[in-house]
C-alpha positions in Angstrom: -57.5 -59.9 -77.1 -57.5 -58.5 -73.6 -60.2 -56.2 -72.1 -60.8 -54.7 -68.8 -63.4 -55.9 -66.3 -65.4 -53.7 -64.1 -67.9 -54.0 -61.3 -71.4 -52.4 -61.4 -70.1 -49.5 -59.3 -67.6 -48.8 -62.2 -64.5 -49.8 -60.1 -61.9 -51.9 -61.8 -62.0 -55.7 -61.3 -58.9 -56.7 -63.3 -58.9 -57.9 -66.9 -59.9 -60.9 -69.1 -58.6 -62.5 -72.3 -61.3 -62.8 -75.1 -60.9 -65.4 -77.7 -60.2 -63.6 -81.1 -61.9 -66.3 -83.1 -65.2 -65.3 -81.4 -64.8 -61.6 -80.5 -62.1 -60.5 -83.0 -63.7 -61.2 -86.4 -64.3 -58.6 -89.0 -68.2 -58.4 -88.9 -70.0 -59.3 -92.1 -73.4 -57.6 -92.6 -74.6 -60.3 -95.0 -74.2 -63.0 -92.3 -75.8 -60.9 -89.7 -78.7 -60.1 -92.0 -79.4 -63.7 -92.9 -79.4 -64.8 -89.2 -81.7 -61.9 -88.2 -84.0 -62.6 -91.0 -84.1 -66.3 -89.9 -84.9 -65.3 -86.4 -87.7 -62.9 -87.3 -89.2 -65.3 -89.9 -89.4 -68.1 -87.3 -91.1 -65.7 -84.8 -93.8 -64.6 -87.4 -97.2 -65.9 -86.6 -98.4 -66.4 -90.2 -102.0 -66.2 -89.3 -103.1 -64.0 -92.1 -106.1 -65.2 -94.0 -108.7 -64.2 -96.5 -111.9 -65.8 -97.9 -111.6 -67.7 -101.1 -114.3 -68.5 -103.6 -115.2 -71.6 -101.7 -115.4 -69.8 -98.4 -117.7 -66.8 -99.0 -121.4 -67.4 -98.3 -123.6 -66.9 -101.4 -125.9 -69.0 -103.6 -124.2 -71.2 -106.2 -127.1 -70.7 -108.7 -126.2 -69.3 -112.0 -126.9 -65.6 -111.8 -128.2 -65.3 -115.4 -128.4 -67.3 -118.5 -125.3 -68.3 -120.5 -126.2 -66.6 -123.8 -128.2 -63.7 -125.0 -127.4 -61.1 -122.4 -124.5 -59.4 -124.1 -122.5 -59.8 -120.9 -119.8 -62.1 -119.7 -120.5 -65.8 -119.0 -120.7 -65.7 -115.3 -121.9 -68.5 -113.0 -121.5 -67.9 -109.3 -121.7 -64.6 -107.3 -118.8 -65.9 -105.5 -116.4 -65.1 -108.4 -113.5 -62.6 -107.4 -114.8 -60.1 -110.0 -117.9 -59.4 -107.9 -118.3 -57.3 -104.8 -118.0 -59.5 -101.7 -116.8 -62.4 -103.9 -114.0 -64.7 -102.8 -110.3 -63.4 -103.0 -108.2 -65.1 -105.7 -104.9 -66.5 -104.3 -105.1 -64.6 -101.2 -102.8 -65.3 -98.1 -103.5 -68.3 -96.0 -102.2 -69.4 -92.7 -98.7 -70.7 -93.0 -95.3 -70.9 -91.2 -92.8 -68.4 -92.5 -89.9 -70.3 -90.9 -87.0 -71.4 -93.0 -84.0 -73.6 -92.4 -80.5 -72.2 -91.4 -77.7 -74.6 -90.4 -76.4 -74.6 -86.9 -72.9 -73.7 -88.0 -74.2 -70.7 -89.8 -76.2 -69.6 -86.8 -73.1 -69.9 -84.6 -71.1 -67.9 -87.1 -73.7 -65.2 -87.0 -73.4 -65.0 -83.2 -69.6 -64.8 -83.5 -70.0 -61.8 -85.9 -72.5 -60.1 -83.6 -70.2 -60.4 -80.6 -67.3 -59.2 -82.8 -69.3 -56.2 -84.1 -70.0 -55.1 -80.6 -66.3 -55.6 -79.5 -65.0 -53.8 -82.6 -67.3 -50.9 -82.1 -66.3 -50.5 -78.5 -69.8 -51.3 -77.2 -68.9 -54.5 -75.4 -68.4 -54.4 -71.6 -67.4 -57.2 -69.3 -68.4 -57.0 -65.7 -67.4 -59.2 -62.8 -70.9 -60.3 -61.8 -74.5 -59.1 -62.4 -75.6 -59.1 -58.8 -77.3 -56.6 -56.6 -77.8 -56.4 -53.0 -81.5 -56.0 -53.2 -84.2 -56.3 -56.0 -84.8 -52.6 -56.2 -85.6 -51.2 -59.6 -84.8 -47.6 -58.6 -81.4 -48.6 -57.2 -80.4 -50.6 -60.4 -81.8 -47.7 -62.7 -79.5 -45.3 -60.9 -76.5 -47.7 -61.2 -77.1 -48.1 -65.0 -77.5 -44.4 -65.4 -74.2 -43.7 -63.7 -72.5 -46.1 -66.0 -74.1 -44.4 -69.1 -76.1 -47.5 -70.2 -79.4 -46.6 -71.8 -80.2 -49.4 -74.3 -78.3 -52.3 -73.0 -78.3 -56.2 -73.1 -77.0 -57.9 -70.1 -75.9 -61.6 -70.6 -75.1 -63.6 -67.6 -73.9 -67.3 -67.2 -76.0 -70.4 -67.1 -78.6 -68.7 -64.8 -79.4 -65.0 -64.3 -79.3 -63.7 -60.7 -82.9 -63.6 -59.7 -82.7 -60.3 -57.8 -80.9 -58.6 -60.8 -83.5 -59.9 -63.2 -86.5 -58.7 -60.9 -84.8 -55.2 -60.6 -84.2 -54.8 -64.4 -87.5 -56.1 -65.8 -89.2 -52.7 -65.5 -86.4 -50.6 -66.8 -87.0 -49.4 -70.3 -84.3 -50.4 -72.8 -82.7 -53.1 -70.5 -82.9 -56.8 -71.4 -81.3 -59.7 -69.4 -80.6 -63.1 -70.7 -78.8 -66.2 -69.7 -75.8 -67.3 -71.8 -77.9 -70.0 -73.6 -80.3 -67.2 -74.7 -77.8 -65.1 -76.5 -78.8 -64.4 -79.9 -77.9 -62.1 -82.9 -81.1 -60.1 -83.0 -81.1 -59.1 -79.3 -77.5 -58.2 -79.4 -77.8 -56.0 -82.4 -80.9 -54.2 -81.3 -79.3 -52.8 -78.1 -76.5 -50.2 -78.2 -74.4 -51.7 -75.4 -73.6 -55.5 -74.8 -72.7 -56.3 -71.2 -71.2 -59.7 -70.5 -70.4 -61.2 -67.1 -67.2 -63.2 -66.8 -69.3 -66.3 -66.5 -71.1 -65.3 -69.7 -67.8 -64.9 -71.6 -66.7 -68.5 -70.4 -70.1 -70.0 -71.3 -70.1 -68.3 -74.8 -66.6 -69.3 -75.6 -67.3 -73.0 -74.6 -70.5 -72.8 -76.7 -68.9 -71.4 -79.8 -65.5 -73.1 -80.0 
């Protein structure tokens, strides 16, 4: 599939052929959901913790005699039934990460790219380079292009001046091609790829 290539000043810069096996798939929500869930689960810290019966600080002395009180047969004040007692089967620190095969993750990335292309939210630019690392100048350029919530993916390395100018602009993310991922692609309205990013992604996903 062929698409137009533009420059950052919105002028035409020719066209490029996109691989239909990467940019022309019918997006499947179930595949995208599984990959996003895998990404977010891997990111989750899992540091939640509560005090169990063996962790709370109380005397272990039997609180009253076993028989004759008419009450339940309690032993320690640490029991969950008492105020300030330990929590029964509460959360403990753990990893929330789960496995997902490399092939499935690659498939998810293809469907994310195809989703943006199919919705008309994929833009290919010649290069992501600026004359000077000025946030104000780049913000004005992006506003003229109509890009508000945008992810810009460059080739193997991101232009240092462009990255520096973009880092303080709200709603703008910049990644190298190796960092392209489903979650970041879907969370932004517009996906912008440089020509070198297209080449790198096609080489990575073929």
